[in-house]
N, C-alpha and C positions, 0 to 999 in steps of 0.2 A: 504493500500500499504506499502511495506516496501522499504527503501532507504538505499542503501549502499554508502559508500564514492565515489566509482567509477561508479556505476551503479544503475539506478532506475530499479527495477523488479517488475513484476506482477506475480501472481499465474495463472494457467490454468483457463480459463473460460469455464464453462459448461452450455449447453442447454439442459434441461429436460422438458418432458411433462409426466405429471402424471395424469391418469384417474381414477376417482372415481365413483362409483355408487351414484346417487343423495341420495338415501334413506340410505346409509351407512356412511354418513359425520359425524366424530366425532369431529373434529378440533384438534385432536392429531398431525396431521403432520404439522400444522401451529405452534404449540406449540413447536415442536422439531426443526423447522426452526429458530424460535425466539432465541432458545438457541444457535444454531450454529452461528447466527450472534452475538449475545452478547457476547460469547465466543472468538470472532475474528477468527473463523474457516472459515467462508465465508463472502463475501461481496455481498449483494443482488443488482443487477442492474435492473432486470426487473421481475414483477409478474403480469401475466394477467391470469384471470380466465374466462373460456368460458363454455357455457353450450350447448350442442346439443340436440335438442329437438327430439322426436320421430319420427317427419316428416322430419327431416334432417337439419332444419334450425339451425343456430348458433347464440347465443347472446353473446357479452362480457358483463360479469357481473360487476355491481358496487361493490366494495369491502366494501363500507361503508353502505350498506343495512343491517340493523340489523337482518332482518328476511329472507334474501335471502339465497340461497345456498353457496355464497362466504362469508358470514359472520364471519366465522373463521379465513378468511385472512385480516380482516379488518386493522389489524395491519400494514399491508404492503401497504395500500393506497398511492399512489404517487410513488410506485416503478416504474418509467418509465424512463429509460436512453436514449432510442432512439434506442437501439440496435435491437429491434424487429421491423420488418416492416409489411406492410400489407400481403406480400407474406409469411412471417414465420407464421403469423396468420392463413392464408388460408391453408397452408401446415399442420400446427398443427390440425385445425379443421377437415380437411379431414382424420386425422388418428383416429380421436375420434369416439368412437361408439354411435349411437343415445341413449338418455336417460341418458347420463352421464355428469358429470362436470369435466372439466380439468384444471389443473394449468400449465401454461406455464411459467417456471422459467429460468432466466439466472443470474449466479452466479459466482463469482471469488472464487477460492480456496486459501484464502490469507495466509493459513498455508504453503503453498508451495513457497511463495515469496522469503524467505531466500534461500532456496535451489536453486531457479532458478537464484537468484542473484550470488550464489556461482559457479553455472555451468557456467554462462556467465563470471565470473570474471576469471575463469580457461580456457576460450576459448572454452568451450563446447557448443553444440547446440543440440536441440531436432531433431531427425531425423526420429522417428516413435513413435506413441502413440496408445493405445487402451484401452477401458474400458470394463471390464467383467461385465455383469449384476449380480446384487445381487443373484437373485435367481439361476443363473448358479453356483455361488460360493457356495451357501448353498447346492445345490444338489450334487456338487462334494465333499464337506465335510462330507456330510451324507454318501456318497458311501465309502469314505475312512474310516470312523468310522465303518461301517458295515463290511467292509473287515477286519479291525483290529480285531474287535469282533469275526469274524468267525476264523481267524488266532489264536486267544488266545484260543478259544474252541477246536481247533483241537491240539494246542500244549498240553493243559491240559487234553484232552480226556474227557472234559464235554460236 
C-alpha cells in the first residue's frame, strides 16, 4: 500500500483464473508470480488451486502437498484474504475444463498506487476501465509487424 500525505490509495485489484493441463505443469508461472511479489509489483490477496476431474468433480487442492498438482504454488500457502467466497469458487470451477488444474488469483497492482493517489489528489476518478487479454495484444502486434514487413517489401521492390 502506498500512502500520500492527503490520501491513502490502493492499486486496482484483479481477479484471474488460469487453467493448466495437469500434465503440462512446470512451476514457472508460480516462480514468475513470486518475482512480481518480491519486486513490489503486485500484492497477493488470494490464491486457490482447484482441479476438475474428468467426471466434472472439483477439488480444492492443498498447496502444501509436495507431490500434488499444486505443489509449485506451495510458496503461497495461506494466501487467503477472504475476498473469494464460495460463489466465486463455484463460478470459477464451472469455467474450468475437466482434466485441468486452475489457479484462482486475486492480487492488487501496487505499482499503480502512486498514480491512483495522484489522480485522486487532483480530483480525478476512474469512470471506465477494461483489460485487453495478452493473446489479443500479441495477435495485433504480429499483424502490425506483418503489415510493416509487407509495406517495406513493396517500397523496396523486393
